[in-house]
BALOBA-1460 file (C-alpha; in Angstrom, 3 decimals):
// residues 405
<rec num="1" residu="m" x="25.305" y="88.351" z="100.139"/>
<rec num="2" residu="v" x="23.362" y="92.072" z="100.517"/>
<rec num="3" residu="s" x="19.793" y="90.188" z="100.930"/>
<rec num="4" residu="a" x="20.987" y="88.055" z="103.651"/>
<rec num="5" residu="s" x="19.750" y="87.898" z="106.849"/>
<rec num="6" residu="v" x="21.882" y="88.793" z="109.905"/>
<rec num="7" residu="s" x="20.781" y="88.520" z="113.715"/>
<rec num="8" residu="a" x="20.400" y="92.096" z="115.283"/>
<rec num="9" residu="a" x="20.874" y="90.153" z="118.925"/>
<rec num="10" residu="p" x="24.557" y="91.238" z="119.197"/>
<rec num="11" residu="l" x="23.027" y="94.906" z="119.143"/>
<rec num="12" residu="s" x="21.314" y="94.399" z="122.321"/>
<rec num="13" residu="s" x="24.614" y="94.097" z="124.118"/>
<rec num="14" residu="s" x="25.468" y="96.791" z="125.901"/>
<rec num="15" residu="e" x="29.417" y="96.149" z="125.688"/>
<rec num="16" residu="i" x="31.210" y="95.426" z="122.078"/>
<rec num="17" residu="s" x="34.395" y="94.020" z="122.492"/>
<rec num="18" residu="v" x="36.840" y="91.887" z="120.859"/>
<rec num="19" residu="p" x="37.971" y="88.743" z="121.348"/>
<rec num="20" residu="l" x="41.424" y="87.652" z="122.803"/>
<rec num="21" residu="v" x="43.519" y="85.945" z="120.497"/>
<rec num="22" residu="e" x="43.798" y="82.201" z="121.602"/>
<rec num="23" residu="p" x="47.452" y="82.086" z="123.164"/>
<rec num="24" residu="s" x="49.836" y="80.655" z="120.928"/>
<rec num="25" residu="a" x="53.268" y="79.067" z="121.554"/>
<rec num="26" residu="h" x="54.713" y="81.991" z="119.995"/>
<rec num="27" residu="s" x="52.893" y="84.340" z="122.459"/>
<rec num="28" residu="d" x="53.797" y="82.146" z="125.714"/>
<rec num="29" residu="e" x="57.586" y="82.463" z="124.277"/>
<rec num="30" residu="i" x="57.549" y="86.099" z="124.542"/>
<rec num="31" residu="i" x="55.340" y="86.850" z="127.463"/>
<rec num="32" residu="g" x="57.627" y="84.416" z="129.442"/>
<rec num="33" residu="k" x="60.466" y="86.659" z="128.074"/>
<rec num="34" residu="v" x="58.751" y="89.323" z="129.692"/>
<rec num="35" residu="l" x="57.913" y="87.710" z="133.240"/>
<rec num="36" residu="e" x="61.774" y="86.848" z="133.124"/>
<rec num="37" residu="r" x="62.162" y="90.759" z="132.562"/>
<rec num="38" residu="i" x="60.196" y="92.048" z="135.219"/>
<rec num="39" residu="r" x="61.344" y="89.124" z="137.838"/>
<rec num="40" residu="t" x="64.749" y="90.213" z="137.227"/>
<rec num="41" residu="a" x="64.432" y="94.510" z="137.416"/>
<rec num="42" residu="k" x="65.805" y="96.592" z="140.076"/>
<rec num="43" residu="t" x="64.506" y="99.592" z="139.299"/>
<rec num="44" residu="p" x="61.357" y="98.759" z="137.690"/>
<rec num="45" residu="t" x="58.633" y="101.353" z="136.388"/>
<rec num="46" residu="i" x="55.213" y="101.895" z="134.390"/>
<rec num="47" residu="l" x="54.198" y="104.151" z="131.805"/>
<rec num="48" residu="v" x="50.517" y="104.245" z="130.551"/>
<rec num="49" residu="d" x="50.396" y="106.206" z="127.530"/>
<rec num="50" residu="g" x="46.946" y="106.931" z="126.157"/>
<rec num="51" residu="e" x="45.964" y="103.787" z="123.292"/>
<rec num="52" residu="t" x="45.576" y="102.022" z="126.253"/>
<rec num="53" residu="r" x="42.409" y="103.360" z="126.136"/>
<rec num="54" residu="s" x="41.812" y="102.202" z="122.776"/>
<rec num="55" residu="c" x="43.721" y="98.472" z="123.717"/>
<rec num="56" residu="g" x="40.735" y="98.142" z="126.227"/>
<rec num="57" residu="i" x="43.724" y="97.906" z="129.063"/>
<rec num="58" residu="v" x="42.893" y="100.321" z="131.297"/>
<rec num="59" residu="e" x="41.463" y="97.936" z="134.324"/>
<rec num="60" residu="l" x="44.023" y="95.683" z="133.354"/>
<rec num="61" residu="v" x="47.014" y="98.299" z="133.937"/>
<rec num="62" residu="q" x="45.540" y="99.904" z="136.816"/>
<rec num="63" residu="r" x="45.767" y="96.068" z="138.836"/>
<rec num="64" residu="l" x="49.025" y="96.117" z="137.533"/>
<rec num="65" residu="v" x="50.042" y="99.353" z="139.276"/>
<rec num="66" residu="e" x="48.377" y="98.304" z="142.015"/>
<rec num="67" residu="v" x="49.516" y="94.985" z="142.868"/>
<rec num="68" residu="t" x="53.216" y="95.624" z="141.621"/>
<rec num="69" residu="g" x="53.505" y="99.203" z="143.608"/>
<rec num="70" residu="w" x="56.273" y="100.134" z="141.235"/>
<rec num="71" residu="p" x="56.356" y="103.929" z="140.581"/>
<rec num="72" residu="s" x="54.323" y="104.465" z="138.144"/>
<rec num="73" residu="w" x="53.194" y="107.547" z="135.619"/>
<rec num="74" residu="t" x="51.063" y="108.623" z="132.641"/>
<rec num="75" residu="t" x="51.576" y="110.466" z="129.854"/>
<rec num="76" residu="g" x="49.583" y="113.717" z="128.831"/>
<rec num="77" residu="f" x="47.908" y="111.173" z="126.588"/>
<rec num="78" residu="g" x="47.527" y="109.023" z="129.351"/>
<rec num="79" residu="w" x="46.554" y="111.214" z="132.053"/>
<rec num="80" residu="g" x="43.761" y="110.145" z="134.389"/>
<rec num="81" residu="l" x="43.992" y="106.219" z="133.321"/>
<rec num="82" residu="l" x="45.581" y="106.158" z="136.401"/>
<rec num="83" residu="d" x="44.295" y="106.393" z="139.720"/>
<rec num="84" residu="e" x="46.417" y="109.117" z="141.072"/>
<rec num="85" residu="t" x="45.445" y="109.005" z="144.666"/>
<rec num="86" residu="l" x="47.710" y="105.785" z="144.695"/>
<rec num="87" residu="p" x="51.039" y="106.294" z="146.137"/>
<rec num="88" residu="n" x="52.838" y="104.860" z="143.957"/>
<rec num="89" residu="v" x="50.798" y="107.000" z="140.769"/>
<rec num="90" residu="h" x="53.199" y="109.987" z="140.308"/>
<rec num="91" residu="g" x="50.822" y="111.931" z="137.750"/>
<rec num="92" residu="i" x="52.320" y="112.810" z="134.095"/>
<rec num="93" residu="y" x="56.164" y="112.158" z="133.534"/>
<rec num="94" residu="r" x="57.150" y="115.360" z="131.740"/>
<rec num="95" residu="g" x="60.930" y="114.044" z="130.366"/>
<rec num="96" residu="r" x="63.831" y="116.930" z="131.052"/>
<rec num="97" residu="f" x="60.648" y="119.401" z="131.840"/>
<rec num="98" residu="d" x="60.388" y="117.622" z="135.209"/>
<rec num="99" residu="t" x="62.006" y="117.868" z="138.328"/>
<rec num="100" residu="p" x="66.085" y="116.853" z="138.037"/>
<rec num="101" residu="a" x="65.271" y="114.092" z="140.543"/>
<rec num="102" residu="t" x="62.089" y="112.501" z="138.927"/>
<rec num="103" residu="h" x="63.687" y="112.414" z="135.528"/>
<rec num="104" residu="e" x="66.809" y="111.225" z="136.560"/>
<rec num="105" residu="f" x="65.252" y="108.186" z="138.317"/>
<rec num="106" residu="a" x="63.344" y="107.691" z="135.765"/>
<rec num="107" residu="q" x="65.867" y="107.651" z="133.174"/>
<rec num="108" residu="s" x="67.802" y="105.339" z="135.849"/>
<rec num="109" residu="s" x="64.919" y="102.932" z="135.270"/>
<rec num="110" residu="d" x="66.091" y="98.808" z="134.021"/>
<rec num="111" residu="l" x="62.873" y="98.260" z="132.954"/>
<rec num="112" residu="v" x="59.917" y="100.623" z="131.829"/>
<rec num="113" residu="l" x="56.743" y="98.646" z="131.101"/>
<rec num="114" residu="c" x="55.116" y="101.071" z="128.507"/>
<rec num="115" residu="f" x="51.217" y="100.792" z="127.621"/>
<rec num="116" residu="g" x="49.408" y="102.205" z="124.283"/>
<rec num="117" residu="p" x="53.035" y="104.159" z="123.363"/>
<rec num="118" residu="h" x="52.035" y="107.380" z="121.265"/>
<rec num="119" residu="f" x="55.263" y="109.309" z="121.105"/>
<rec num="120" residu="s" x="54.474" y="112.577" z="119.729"/>
<rec num="121" residu="s" x="56.516" y="115.476" z="120.133"/>
<rec num="122" residu="t" x="53.973" y="117.104" z="122.186"/>
<rec num="123" residu="n" x="53.175" y="113.836" z="124.052"/>
<rec num="124" residu="s" x="56.842" y="112.924" z="124.760"/>
<rec num="125" residu="y" x="58.031" y="116.603" z="125.851"/>
<rec num="126" residu="v" x="60.089" y="116.521" z="122.667"/>
<rec num="127" residu="k" x="60.892" y="112.665" z="123.171"/>
<rec num="128" residu="t" x="62.644" y="113.179" z="126.306"/>
<rec num="129" residu="s" x="60.256" y="111.421" z="128.196"/>
<rec num="130" residu="v" x="60.534" y="107.733" z="125.892"/>
<rec num="131" residu="p" x="61.921" y="105.170" z="128.041"/>
<rec num="132" residu="k" x="65.854" y="104.107" z="126.868"/>
<rec num="133" residu="p" x="65.808" y="101.710" z="124.508"/>
<rec num="134" residu="e" x="67.276" y="99.093" z="126.549"/>
<rec num="135" residu="a" x="64.851" y="99.628" z="129.198"/>
<rec num="136" residu="g" x="61.609" y="99.976" z="127.493"/>
<rec num="137" residu="i" x="58.986" y="97.121" z="126.824"/>
<rec num="138" residu="y" x="56.285" y="98.716" z="124.976"/>
<rec num="139" residu="f" x="52.766" y="97.161" z="124.290"/>
<rec num="140" residu="t" x="50.321" y="97.713" z="121.727"/>
<rec num="141" residu="h" x="47.121" y="96.540" z="119.987"/>
<rec num="142" residu="t" x="48.796" y="94.142" z="118.001"/>
<rec num="143" residu="e" x="52.753" y="93.282" z="119.138"/>
<rec num="144" residu="i" x="54.778" y="93.774" z="121.999"/>
<rec num="145" residu="k" x="58.084" y="95.076" z="121.377"/>
<rec num="146" residu="i" x="61.416" y="94.398" z="123.383"/>
<rec num="147" residu="g" x="64.316" y="97.127" z="122.647"/>
<rec num="148" residu="d" x="64.729" y="97.153" z="119.113"/>
<rec num="149" residu="k" x="62.327" y="93.468" z="118.581"/>
<rec num="150" residu="v" x="59.045" y="93.471" z="117.489"/>
<rec num="151" residu="f" x="56.956" y="90.469" z="118.019"/>
<rec num="152" residu="r" x="53.991" y="90.697" z="116.238"/>
<rec num="153" residu="d" x="50.283" y="89.419" z="116.799"/>
<rec num="154" residu="i" x="50.268" y="89.518" z="120.768"/>
<rec num="155" residu="p" x="47.589" y="92.157" z="121.983"/>
<rec num="156" residu="a" x="48.517" y="93.999" z="124.641"/>
<rec num="157" residu="r" x="44.947" y="92.730" z="126.410"/>
<rec num="158" residu="l" x="46.283" y="88.983" z="125.592"/>
<rec num="159" residu="a" x="50.064" y="89.957" z="126.799"/>
<rec num="160" residu="l" x="48.830" y="92.113" z="129.978"/>
<rec num="161" residu="t" x="45.853" y="89.245" z="131.188"/>
<rec num="162" residu="q" x="48.752" y="86.440" z="130.807"/>
<rec num="163" residu="i" x="51.035" y="88.650" z="133.253"/>
<rec num="164" residu="l" x="48.695" y="89.243" z="135.886"/>
<rec num="165" residu="e" x="47.706" y="85.673" z="135.815"/>
<rec num="166" residu="k" x="51.397" y="84.178" z="135.720"/>
<rec num="167" residu="l" x="53.216" y="86.832" z="137.601"/>
<rec num="168" residu="d" x="54.362" y="85.981" z="141.133"/>
<rec num="169" residu="v" x="54.751" y="89.015" z="142.732"/>
<rec num="170" residu="s" x="56.387" y="87.942" z="145.853"/>
<rec num="171" residu="a" x="59.518" y="86.925" z="143.597"/>
<rec num="172" residu="t" x="59.502" y="91.012" z="142.058"/>
<rec num="173" residu="k" x="61.505" y="93.622" z="143.278"/>
<rec num="174" residu="s" x="59.683" y="95.672" z="145.630"/>
<rec num="175" residu="y" x="61.406" y="98.968" z="146.684"/>
<rec num="176" residu="a" x="60.824" y="102.377" z="148.397"/>
<rec num="177" residu="p" x="62.086" y="105.122" z="145.514"/>
<rec num="178" residu="s" x="62.992" y="108.642" z="146.875"/>
<rec num="179" residu="t" x="60.604" y="110.456" z="148.456"/>
<rec num="180" residu="d" x="61.547" y="113.414" z="146.191"/>
<rec num="181" residu="l" x="59.671" y="112.299" z="143.151"/>
<rec num="182" residu="s" x="57.678" y="114.924" z="141.886"/>
<rec num="183" residu="r" x="53.801" y="114.513" z="142.047"/>
<rec num="184" residu="p" x="51.276" y="117.752" z="141.581"/>
<rec num="185" residu="q" x="50.251" y="119.055" z="144.399"/>
<rec num="186" residu="p" x="47.053" y="121.182" z="145.793"/>
<rec num="187" residu="r" x="48.347" y="124.863" z="146.927"/>
<rec num="188" residu="s" x="47.157" y="126.661" z="149.918"/>
<rec num="189" residu="y" x="45.942" y="130.578" z="149.739"/>
<rec num="190" residu="s" x="48.301" y="133.315" z="151.538"/>
<rec num="191" residu="e" x="46.269" y="136.078" z="152.668"/>
<rec num="192" residu="a" x="49.459" y="138.428" z="152.303"/>
<rec num="193" residu="l" x="49.310" y="137.932" z="148.507"/>
<rec num="194" residu="k" x="45.344" y="139.094" z="148.152"/>
<rec num="195" residu="d" x="46.294" y="141.744" z="145.852"/>
<rec num="196" residu="e" x="49.102" y="140.325" z="143.870"/>
<rec num="197" residu="p" x="47.971" y="139.421" z="139.765"/>
<rec num="198" residu="i" x="46.877" y="135.945" z="139.114"/>
<rec num="199" residu="i" x="49.951" y="133.839" z="137.612"/>
<rec num="200" residu="q" x="50.064" y="130.402" z="135.961"/>
<rec num="201" residu="a" x="52.289" y="128.830" z="138.495"/>
<rec num="202" residu="l" x="50.086" y="129.853" z="141.486"/>
<rec num="203" residu="f" x="46.529" y="129.296" z="139.683"/>
<rec num="204" residu="w" x="46.527" y="125.778" z="138.784"/>
<rec num="205" residu="p" x="47.867" y="124.301" z="142.193"/>
<rec num="206" residu="m" x="44.973" y="126.704" z="144.070"/>
<rec num="207" residu="a" x="42.124" y="125.874" z="141.419"/>
<rec num="208" residu="s" x="42.807" y="122.156" z="141.721"/>
<rec num="209" residu="k" x="40.538" y="122.625" z="144.730"/>
<rec num="210" residu="i" x="37.391" y="122.204" z="142.661"/>
<rec num="211" residu="l" x="38.048" y="118.992" z="140.987"/>
<rec num="212" residu="g" x="35.537" y="116.462" z="142.207"/>
<rec num="213" residu="n" x="35.279" y="112.784" z="141.916"/>
<rec num="214" residu="g" x="34.132" y="111.592" z="138.559"/>
<rec num="215" residu="d" x="35.046" y="115.154" z="137.225"/>
<rec num="216" residu="i" x="35.989" y="115.324" z="133.407"/>
<rec num="217" residu="i" x="39.101" y="118.199" z="132.789"/>
<rec num="218" residu="m" x="39.717" y="119.564" z="129.757"/>
<rec num="219" residu="g" x="42.211" y="121.536" z="129.141"/>
<rec num="220" residu="e" x="42.366" y="123.091" z="125.345"/>
<rec num="221" residu="t" x="45.465" y="123.364" z="123.315"/>
<rec num="222" residu="g" x="47.360" y="126.208" z="124.454"/>
<rec num="223" residu="s" x="48.481" y="127.292" z="127.922"/>
<rec num="224" residu="a" x="45.803" y="125.990" z="129.519"/>
<rec num="225" residu="g" x="46.266" y="122.447" z="128.098"/>
<rec num="226" residu="h" x="49.813" y="122.610" z="129.637"/>
<rec num="227" residu="g" x="48.610" y="124.646" z="132.799"/>
<rec num="228" residu="c" x="46.117" y="122.241" z="134.178"/>
<rec num="229" residu="r" x="48.840" y="119.141" z="134.113"/>
<rec num="230" residu="d" x="49.772" y="120.624" z="137.196"/>
<rec num="231" residu="m" x="46.203" y="119.720" z="139.020"/>
<rec num="232" residu="p" x="46.168" y="116.596" z="141.238"/>
<rec num="233" residu="l" x="43.534" y="114.474" z="140.092"/>
<rec num="234" residu="p" x="40.542" y="112.859" z="142.011"/>
<rec num="235" residu="k" x="39.424" y="109.088" z="142.189"/>
<rec num="236" residu="h" x="37.325" y="107.902" z="139.041"/>
<rec num="237" residu="a" x="38.567" y="111.472" z="136.988"/>
<rec num="238" residu="r" x="39.278" y="111.573" z="133.518"/>
<rec num="239" residu="a" x="41.143" y="114.358" z="131.737"/>
<rec num="240" residu="f" x="42.028" y="115.507" z="128.036"/>
<rec num="241" residu="v" x="44.607" y="117.996" z="127.016"/>
<rec num="242" residu="p" x="46.494" y="118.139" z="123.617"/>
<rec num="243" residu="v" x="48.984" y="115.759" z="122.813"/>
<rec num="244" residu="t" x="49.198" y="115.878" z="119.103"/>
<rec num="245" residu="w" x="47.089" y="117.909" z="116.493"/>
<rec num="246" residu="l" x="46.983" y="120.472" z="118.242"/>
<rec num="247" residu="s" x="43.960" y="122.053" z="117.099"/>
<rec num="248" residu="i" x="42.504" y="125.403" z="118.613"/>
<rec num="249" residu="g" x="38.697" y="125.686" z="119.583"/>
<rec num="250" residu="y" x="37.423" y="122.262" z="119.481"/>
<rec num="251" residu="m" x="37.093" y="121.545" z="123.255"/>
<rec num="252" residu="v" x="33.786" y="123.842" z="123.623"/>
<rec num="253" residu="g" x="32.275" y="121.421" z="121.507"/>
<rec num="254" residu="a" x="33.838" y="118.557" z="123.152"/>
<rec num="255" residu="a" x="33.034" y="119.814" z="126.223"/>
<rec num="256" residu="q" x="29.686" y="119.465" z="125.292"/>
<rec num="257" residu="g" x="29.752" y="115.846" z="124.220"/>
<rec num="258" residu="a" x="31.750" y="114.813" z="127.100"/>
<rec num="259" residu="a" x="29.139" y="116.560" z="129.533"/>
<rec num="260" residu="l" x="26.183" y="114.840" z="127.738"/>
<rec num="261" residu="a" x="28.396" y="111.492" z="127.850"/>
<rec num="262" residu="q" x="28.832" y="111.994" z="131.633"/>
<rec num="263" residu="r" x="25.245" y="112.722" z="132.620"/>
<rec num="264" residu="e" x="24.061" y="109.489" z="130.737"/>
<rec num="265" residu="l" x="26.434" y="107.603" z="132.426"/>
<rec num="266" residu="i" x="25.552" y="109.092" z="135.638"/>
<rec num="267" residu="s" x="21.698" y="107.998" z="134.807"/>
<rec num="268" residu="a" x="22.237" y="104.858" z="133.721"/>
<rec num="269" residu="s" x="24.397" y="104.204" z="137.684"/>
<rec num="270" residu="q" x="27.666" y="103.297" z="135.526"/>
<rec num="271" residu="y" x="29.430" y="105.759" z="136.320"/>
<rec num="272" residu="n" x="31.821" y="103.964" z="139.699"/>
<rec num="273" residu="g" x="28.544" y="104.783" z="142.051"/>
<rec num="274" residu="i" x="29.137" y="108.646" z="141.596"/>
<rec num="275" residu="k" x="25.529" y="110.546" z="141.223"/>
<rec num="276" residu="s" x="26.907" y="114.316" z="140.969"/>
<rec num="277" residu="a" x="29.764" y="115.108" z="138.628"/>
<rec num="278" residu="r" x="30.722" y="117.996" z="136.089"/>
<rec num="279" residu="t" x="32.911" y="118.422" z="132.977"/>
<rec num="280" residu="i" x="35.533" y="121.384" z="133.653"/>
<rec num="281" residu="l" x="37.100" y="123.140" z="130.801"/>
<rec num="282" residu="f" x="39.630" y="125.128" z="131.192"/>
<rec num="283" residu="i" x="40.236" y="127.292" z="127.745"/>
<rec num="284" residu="g" x="42.505" y="130.368" z="126.527"/>
<rec num="285" residu="d" x="40.139" y="133.463" z="125.382"/>
<rec num="286" residu="g" x="41.600" y="132.867" z="121.423"/>
<rec num="287" residu="s" x="40.438" y="129.217" z="121.495"/>
<rec num="288" residu="f" x="36.979" y="130.285" z="123.020"/>
<rec num="289" residu="q" x="36.610" y="132.897" z="120.153"/>
<rec num="290" residu="m" x="36.954" y="129.941" z="117.547"/>
<rec num="291" residu="s" x="34.076" y="127.999" z="118.449"/>
<rec num="292" residu="a" x="31.918" y="130.229" z="121.026"/>
<rec num="293" residu="q" x="28.344" y="129.407" z="119.591"/>
<rec num="294" residu="e" x="28.792" y="125.572" z="121.315"/>
<rec num="295" residu="l" x="27.958" y="127.093" z="124.387"/>
<rec num="296" residu="g" x="24.153" y="127.592" z="123.311"/>
<rec num="297" residu="t" x="24.080" y="123.550" z="122.939"/>
<rec num="298" residu="i" x="25.535" y="123.200" z="126.295"/>
<rec num="299" residu="i" x="22.941" y="125.702" z="128.117"/>
<rec num="300" residu="r" x="20.193" y="124.173" z="125.711"/>
<rec num="301" residu="h" x="20.507" y="121.212" z="127.244"/>
<rec num="302" residu="n" x="21.128" y="122.343" z="130.692"/>
<rec num="303" residu="l" x="24.473" y="120.170" z="131.268"/>
<rec num="304" residu="n" x="27.013" y="120.546" z="134.024"/>
<rec num="305" residu="v" x="29.680" y="122.451" z="132.410"/>
<rec num="306" residu="t" x="32.042" y="124.706" z="134.520"/>
<rec num="307" residu="v" x="33.910" y="127.325" z="131.740"/>
<rec num="308" residu="v" x="37.153" y="128.702" z="133.039"/>
<rec num="309" residu="l" x="38.603" y="130.727" z="130.437"/>
<rec num="310" residu="i" x="42.215" y="132.414" z="130.950"/>
<rec num="311" residu="n" x="42.010" y="135.936" z="129.360"/>
<rec num="312" residu="n" x="45.493" y="136.703" z="128.740"/>
<rec num="313" residu="d" x="44.850" y="138.987" z="125.810"/>
<rec num="314" residu="g" x="45.704" y="136.703" z="122.572"/>
<rec num="315" residu="y" x="47.111" y="133.820" z="121.415"/>
<rec num="316" residu="t" x="49.919" y="133.240" z="124.293"/>
<rec num="317" residu="i" x="51.041" y="130.120" z="122.892"/>
<rec num="318" residu="e" x="51.455" y="131.367" z="119.056"/>
<rec num="319" residu="r" x="53.314" y="134.093" z="120.718"/>
<rec num="320" residu="v" x="55.745" y="132.196" z="122.281"/>
<rec num="321" residu="i" x="56.425" y="129.984" z="119.527"/>
<rec num="322" residu="h" x="56.911" y="132.816" z="116.998"/>
<rec num="323" residu="g" x="55.754" y="136.651" z="116.948"/>
<rec num="324" residu="l" x="56.166" y="137.959" z="120.647"/>
<rec num="325" residu="k" x="54.868" y="141.065" z="119.770"/>
<rec num="326" residu="q" x="53.234" y="140.948" z="116.386"/>
<rec num="327" residu="g" x="49.484" y="142.087" z="115.824"/>
<rec num="328" residu="y" x="48.426" y="138.376" z="114.205"/>
<rec num="329" residu="n" x="48.734" y="136.925" z="117.588"/>
<rec num="330" residu="d" x="46.486" y="139.613" z="118.999"/>
<rec num="331" residu="i" x="42.481" y="139.064" z="119.298"/>
<rec num="332" residu="a" x="39.231" y="141.194" z="119.839"/>
<rec num="333" residu="t" x="38.134" y="142.316" z="122.930"/>
<rec num="334" residu="w" x="35.247" y="140.645" z="123.934"/>
<rec num="335" residu="r" x="32.897" y="140.838" z="126.809"/>
<rec num="336" residu="y" x="33.189" y="137.103" z="127.753"/>
<rec num="337" residu="l" x="30.856" y="136.783" z="130.470"/>
<rec num="338" residu="q" x="27.876" y="138.339" z="128.493"/>
<rec num="339" residu="a" x="28.183" y="135.085" z="126.422"/>
<rec num="340" residu="p" x="25.839" y="132.771" z="128.432"/>
<rec num="341" residu="a" x="23.290" y="135.168" z="128.243"/>
<rec num="342" residu="f" x="23.558" y="135.641" z="124.775"/>
<rec num="343" residu="f" x="23.379" y="132.158" z="123.932"/>
<rec num="344" residu="g" x="20.041" y="131.935" z="126.597"/>
<rec num="345" residu="a" x="21.589" y="131.015" z="129.687"/>
<rec num="346" residu="k" x="19.104" y="131.764" z="132.534"/>
<rec num="347" residu="e" x="19.160" y="135.213" z="134.578"/>
<rec num="348" residu="d" x="20.770" y="133.494" z="137.652"/>
<rec num="349" residu="t" x="23.396" y="131.942" z="135.892"/>
<rec num="350" residu="f" x="26.634" y="131.672" z="138.122"/>
<rec num="351" residu="t" x="29.409" y="134.468" z="136.160"/>
<rec num="352" residu="r" x="32.485" y="135.714" z="137.839"/>
<rec num="353" residu="k" x="35.903" y="138.011" z="136.653"/>
<rec num="354" residu="v" x="38.556" y="137.114" z="138.793"/>
<rec num="355" residu="k" x="41.915" y="139.572" z="138.577"/>
<rec num="356" residu="t" x="43.964" y="138.850" z="141.958"/>
<rec num="357" residu="l" x="44.916" y="135.692" z="144.351"/>
<rec num="358" residu="g" x="42.319" y="137.243" z="146.691"/>
<rec num="359" residu="e" x="39.726" y="137.280" z="144.130"/>
<rec num="360" residu="l" x="40.648" y="133.530" z="142.777"/>
<rec num="361" residu="n" x="40.767" y="132.395" z="145.969"/>
<rec num="362" residu="y" x="37.142" y="133.914" z="146.947"/>
<rec num="363" residu="l" x="35.951" y="132.108" z="143.961"/>
<rec num="364" residu="l" x="37.032" y="128.916" z="144.996"/>
<rec num="365" residu="e" x="35.542" y="129.257" z="148.424"/>
<rec num="366" residu="t" x="31.846" y="130.486" z="146.775"/>
<rec num="367" residu="k" x="29.614" y="127.385" z="147.517"/>
<rec num="368" residu="q" x="27.743" y="128.112" z="144.432"/>
<rec num="369" residu="f" x="30.936" y="127.475" z="142.093"/>
<rec num="370" residu="a" x="31.896" y="124.552" z="143.989"/>
<rec num="371" residu="m" x="29.049" y="122.747" z="143.381"/>
<rec num="372" residu="a" x="29.035" y="120.279" z="139.895"/>
<rec num="373" residu="e" x="25.382" y="121.002" z="138.987"/>
<rec num="374" residu="g" x="24.169" y="123.828" z="136.114"/>
<rec num="375" residu="f" x="26.246" y="125.721" z="134.052"/>
<rec num="376" residu="k" x="28.945" y="128.467" z="135.175"/>
<rec num="377" residu="m" x="31.346" y="130.312" z="133.426"/>
<rec num="378" residu="v" x="34.290" y="132.401" z="135.317"/>
<rec num="379" residu="e" x="36.675" y="134.600" z="133.426"/>
<rec num="380" residu="v" x="40.619" y="134.568" z="134.859"/>
<rec num="381" residu="v" x="42.479" y="137.527" z="134.157"/>
<rec num="382" residu="m" x="46.423" y="136.696" z="133.449"/>
<rec num="383" residu="d" x="49.206" y="138.301" z="131.617"/>
<rec num="384" residu="r" x="49.727" y="137.673" z="128.221"/>
<rec num="385" residu="e" x="53.315" y="136.137" z="128.646"/>
<rec num="386" residu="d" x="52.646" y="134.381" z="131.390"/>
<rec num="387" residu="v" x="52.878" y="130.679" z="130.643"/>
<rec num="388" residu="p" x="53.228" y="127.625" z="132.650"/>
<rec num="389" residu="e" x="56.897" y="126.156" z="133.505"/>
<rec num="390" residu="g" x="57.590" y="123.302" z="131.129"/>
<rec num="391" residu="p" x="57.604" y="123.586" z="127.102"/>
<rec num="392" residu="l" x="56.080" y="126.777" z="127.117"/>
<rec num="393" residu="a" x="58.543" y="128.612" z="129.497"/>
<rec num="394" residu="w" x="61.709" y="127.164" z="127.436"/>
<rec num="395" residu="l" x="59.847" y="128.816" z="124.161"/>
<rec num="396" residu="l" x="59.363" y="131.851" z="125.769"/>
<rec num="397" residu="q" x="63.055" y="132.269" z="127.161"/>
<rec num="398" residu="n" x="64.237" y="131.247" z="123.697"/>
<rec num="399" residu="q" x="61.841" y="134.381" z="121.999"/>
<rec num="400" residu="l" x="63.317" y="136.629" z="124.821"/>
<rec num="401" residu="k" x="66.830" y="135.633" z="123.436"/>
<rec num="402" residu="r" x="66.218" y="136.208" z="120.101"/>
<rec num="403" residu="e" x="64.487" y="139.461" z="120.786"/>
<rec num="404" residu="k" x="67.504" y="141.016" z="122.577"/>
<rec num="405" residu="k" x="69.827" y="139.919" z="119.363"/>
């Protein structure tokens, strides 16, 4: 068998995909049950998780979101897979850490079509964003789960293809949910706050103005990976945040790989017609110190990478989990903006350090910083005990309570 000749013709194809499983009486029956649930649902919603990518159904899910008009969310892992410029797409659903109106609405839904579920505790906001068992229908690589019943050998791609072909949109529920449902919003600058220190609650909505169509947003494990979720995504943007393993430091190298792939796709005219875009890495000082040397590779390849380094004096995420004042969460004081020169960047490479909201606003208005082309690095100084709202703020409050005892 080792000596058998195998045709190399398939390697010439730019697309490699698994053929659809042929429909069967079994799959037809179960998909029929799903369609009936869709037809009778009164408050249906859609939840898109990250394994939607590997299921090969991103475009199919996007079509379903568009044709139904149902309120739709992603998880952190699925962030960026839906077009957030659509009025019915509300960004990341954060479970009990979302606004009360959004959480109440999501929990009251009588049907949640969930694609590519990956309910790790971090990705599901400590399991609080997981749909109620009686409401959820889950589509995975090989099966459909309805309530507590699992129907095997029905891949998500087959199921969703069939659903879109057979769906009678005129017979499904069309409704306008409350306008109180949350969605990320940019934040305008107030001159009255120009001398105030930069805080997490204001930084992310303000910084969202630098995002452009097709940009890749990477939020490293830590406060950066949680805070960047407050940024509304433009069209064709992709986003990557920590959802399971929570290793730190890897995103410097990951940004290099993402930016290189991004450049190759643009050069091949395979990037949604976009001619210029960049990869934006939001990373904490502690994480950066783990793998700073990968800046050298980014600079050597002249990639369009913007590094936004959050200098909050150490491992803030570790402080709020355990050891708020402990020395093992402290790090060395680096001169971060000297790193590009050390790793070979040109003398005119854009670098900037900002400490106040006024300085931040000036940075965001700077034409050179707004351009996608080239390598850039900025350092944003924040307080060591300032964290984004959500799980990290909850953990911080628990730490403070324990210290008072």
